[in-house]
C-alpha positions as CSV (number, residue, x, y, z in Angstrom):
1,X,-4.8,-13.1,12.4
2,X,-7.1,-15.2,10.2
3,X,-6.3,-14.8,6.6
4,X,-9.3,-14.1,4.3
5,X,-8.6,-15.3,0.8
6,X,-5.3,-17.1,0.0
7,X,-4.6,-15.2,-3.3
8,X,-5.4,-11.8,-1.7
9,X,-3.0,-12.4,1.1
10,X,-0.4,-14.0,-1.1
11,X,-0.3,-10.8,-3.2
12,X,-0.3,-8.6,-0.1
13,X,2.8,-10.4,1.2
14,X,4.5,-10.2,-2.1
15,X,3.9,-6.4,-2.4
16,X,5.1,-6.0,1.2
17,X,8.3,-7.9,0.3
18,X,8.9,-5.7,-2.7
19,X,8.0,-2.4,-1.0
20,X,10.4,-3.0,1.9
21,X,13.4,-3.2,-0.5
22,X,15.4,-0.2,-1.7
23,X,13.3,2.1,-3.8
24,X,10.3,-0.3,-3.6
25,X,7.9,2.1,-2.1
26,X,8.6,4.8,-4.7
27,X,7.9,2.3,-7.4
28,X,4.6,1.3,-5.7
29,X,3.6,4.9,-5.3
30,X,4.3,5.5,-9.0
31,X,2.0,2.6,-9.9
32,X,-0.7,4.1,-7.7
33,X,-0.3,7.5,-9.4
34,X,-0.5,5.8,-12.8
35,X,-3.7,4.0,-11.8
36,X,-5.2,7.3,-10.6
37,X,-4.3,9.0,-13.9
38,X,-6.2,6.3,-15.8
39,X,-9.2,6.7,-13.6
40,X,-8.8,3.3,-11.8
41,X,-10.0,3.4,-8.2
42,X,-7.8,1.7,-5.6
43,X,-9.3,-0.3,-2.8
44,X,-8.1,0.5,0.8
45,X,-6.1,-2.7,0.7
46,X,-3.8,-1.0,-1.8
47,X,-2.8,1.4,1.0
48,X,-3.0,-1.3,3.7
49,X,0.0,-3.0,2.1
50,X,2.2,0.1,2.2
51,X,1.1,0.8,5.8
52,X,2.0,-2.8,6.7
53,X,5.3,-2.5,5.0
54,X,6.4,0.6,6.9
55,X,5.2,-1.0,10.1
56,X,7.2,-4.1,9.4
57,X,10.5,-2.2,8.9
58,X,9.9,-0.2,12.0
59,X,8.9,3.2,10.8
60,X,5.4,3.7,12.0
61,X,5.5,7.5,11.3
62,X,5.8,6.8,7.6
63,X,2.9,4.3,7.9
64,X,0.8,7.2,9.2
65,X,2.0,9.4,6.3
66,X,1.0,6.6,3.9
67,X,-2.5,6.5,5.5
68,X,-2.8,10.2,4.9
69,X,-1.8,9.8,1.2
70,X,-5.2,8.1,0.6
71,X,-6.8,11.5,0.3
72,X,-4.2,12.5,-2.3
73,X,-5.5,9.6,-4.4
74,X,-9.1,10.6,-3.7
75,X,-9.7,7.4,-1.7
76,X,-11.8,7.1,1.5
77,X,-9.9,6.3,4.7
78,X,-11.2,3.1,6.3
């Protein structure tokens, strides 16, 4: 897979590392909720990282649930 921008993928990999640790996804979800409450829109990449994290640790069912959460945050599914 060709990486687009170094900084974007560096951050993606860092968030993946954090979300795959104990309680990491709950913290990430809380951050997304806080952003929503402040009216900040989140790009699809914000959800791509959580989907990638679940796939990485071998729970694709949860990756699908994460994809479905996009509508909870009023985001368009890509």
